[in-house]
MIVEXDO-227044 format. One line per 2 residues: for each residue x, y, z of C-alpha. Coordinates in steps of 0.5 Angstrom, whole numbers, plus 2048, in hexadecimal, padded with zeros to 3 digits. Layout:
N
X Y Z  ...
This chain:
113
7E5 7F5 807  7E1 7FB 808
7DA 7F7 808  7DD 7F0 809
7DF 7F1 810  7D9 7F6 812
7D3 7F4 80F  7CE 7F7 813
7D2 7FD 812  7CD 803 812
7CA 805 80C  7CD 80B 80A
7D4 80B 80E  7DA 80E 80B
7DF 80B 806  7E4 810 807
7EA 811 802  7EF 816 7FF
7EF 817 7F8  7F3 812 7F4
7F0 80F 7EE  7EF 808 7F0
7E9 80B 7F5  7E7 811 7F0
7E7 80C 7EB  7DF 80A 7E8
7E0 803 7EA  7E1 805 7F3
7DC 80A 7F3  7D6 805 7F0
7DA 800 7F5  7DA 805 7FA
7D2 806 7F9  7D0 7FF 7F8
7D1 7FD 7FF  7CD 805 801
7D3 808 805  7D3 80F 805
7DA 812 800  7DF 817 804
7E6 818 7FF  7EC 81E 802
7EA 825 7FF  7F0 825 7FA
7F7 828 7FD  7F5 827 804
7F8 821 806  7F6 823 80D
7EF 821 80B  7F2 819 80B
7F6 81A 811  7F4 813 814
7F5 80F 810  7FC 814 80E
7FF 812 815  7FC 80A 814
802 80A 80D  806 80D 812
807 808 817  806 802 812
80C 806 80E  80F 807 816
80E 7FF 819  80F 7FC 813
815 7FF 811  816 800 808
813 7FB 804  817 7FC 7FD
81B 7F4 7FE  814 7F2 7FE
810 7EF 7F7  80B 7F2 7F7
807 7EC 7F9  80B 7EB 7FF
80A 7F3 801  803 7F2 801
804 7EB 805  808 7EF 809
803 7F6 80A  7FD 7F1 80B
7FF 7EC 810  803 7F2 814
7FC 7F6 814  7F6 7EF 816
7FB 7EC 81A  7FF 7F1 81D
7FB 7F8 81D  7F4 7F8 81E
7F5 7F1 822  7FA 7F3 827
7FE 7FA 826  7FB 800 82C
7F9 805 829  7F8 80B 82D
7F2 80F 82A  7EE 809 82B
7EF 809 833  7F6 804 831
7F2 7FE 82F  7F3 7FA 828
7EE 7FC 823  7EB 7F5 823
7EA 7F7 82A  7E7 7FD 829
7E2 7FB 825  7DF 7F6 828
7DE 7FA 82E  7DA 800 829
7D5 7F9 826  7D4 7F7 82D
7D2 7FE 82F  7CE 7FF 829
7CA 7F8 828
């Protein structure tokens, strides 16, 4: 998604993750390097390094509630719908001047062209 949504990203754009096994896997490392990202990882045992995504997960859990009653496929669809149709498109974020992320990204794109 990072590649598809940002085809004009600068060389050396940062790909940040925690140390989950899916992010430390050899295949992930190869993809990150192949697409010209600079890899950044949280230090072991320091979740504060990953504060923005931890904040996002908290918001997701608070606003969507428990998903344990759903099948994996239904929960996945519900999360994608929440992110794509609400969180990125409509939800105002105090950290970006009370704009929706898609709107803020558009403004950034206009200012950097």
